C-alpha positions in Angstrom: 0.9 -1.7 -14.0 -3.0 -1.7 -14.1 -4.7 1.1 -16.6 -5.5 3.7 -14.2 -2.0 4.2 -12.7 -1.1 3.9 -16.2 -2.9 6.6 -17.3 -1.4 8.8 -14.2 2.1 8.1 -15.0 1.4 9.1 -18.6 -0.3 12.0 -18.2 2.9 13.3 -15.4 4.9 12.2 -18.6 3.0 14.6 -21.3 2.4 11.0 -22.8 -0.9 10.3 -24.5 -2.8 7.3 -23.4 -2.7 4.3 -25.8 -3.1 0.5 -26.2 0.8 1.2 -27.9 2.8 3.8 -26.8 7.2 4.7 -26.7 9.3 6.5 -24.8 12.1 7.5 -26.6 15.4 7.2 -24.8 16.2 11.1 -25.0 12.7 11.5 -23.5 13.2 9.8 -20.5 15.3 12.6 -18.3 12.4 14.8 -18.9 10.3 12.1 -17.8 12.2 11.0 -14.8 12.2 14.8 -13.7 8.3 15.1 -14.2 8.1 12.2 -12.0 10.2 13.2 -9.1 8.9 16.3 -9.0 5.2 15.0 -8.8 6.6 13.2 -5.9 8.0 15.8 -4.3 4.6 17.5 -4.7 2.4 14.7 -2.8 5.1 14.2 -0.4 5.0 18.0 0.7 0.7 17.3 1.0 -0.1 19.4 -1.9 -3.7 19.1 -2.1 -3.9 19.3 -5.7 -1.1 17.0 -6.1 -2.5 13.9 -4.0 -2.4 10.9 -6.1 -4.1 8.3 -3.9 -5.9 5.6 -5.7 -8.8 3.2 -4.2 -6.0 1.2 -2.8 -4.5 3.8 -0.7 -1.1 3.7 -2.2 0.6 7.1 -3.1 2.2 7.9 -6.9 5.7 7.0 -5.2 4.7 3.4 -5.0 3.6 3.3 -8.3 6.3 5.7 -9.7 9.7 4.7 -8.2 9.8 1.1 -10.6 8.9 3.0 -13.4 11.7 5.5 -12.7 14.0 2.9 -12.3 13.1 1.1 -15.0 13.4 4.6 -17.4 16.8 5.0 -15.6 18.1 1.7 -16.6 16.2 1.9 -20.2 18.0 5.3 -20.3 21.5 4.4 -19.4 21.5 1.1 -22.2 20.0 4.0 -25.1 16.7 1.5 -25.1 13.5 2.9 -25.8 10.4 2.1 -23.4 7.9 0.2 -25.9 4.6 -1.5 -25.1 1.3 -3.2 -26.9 4.1 -3.7 -30.1 
């Protein structure tokens, strides 16, 4: 995921940006709920929720694979880490 897209996702789930990070398995249900809510707002045409990036893709294009990863990681009890 490119940095601007990653920053957007991290903003939505309330995580700080950084070259290193972790989303704990117990944090994932709240993160998934936040991402799904943001996608729903975007789909409803909420002007402030519009998250189209320069390439014209919406949040749902970026977030759905991330949500899938969070769901699989949560189901197996694994944290998601980056930059380690």
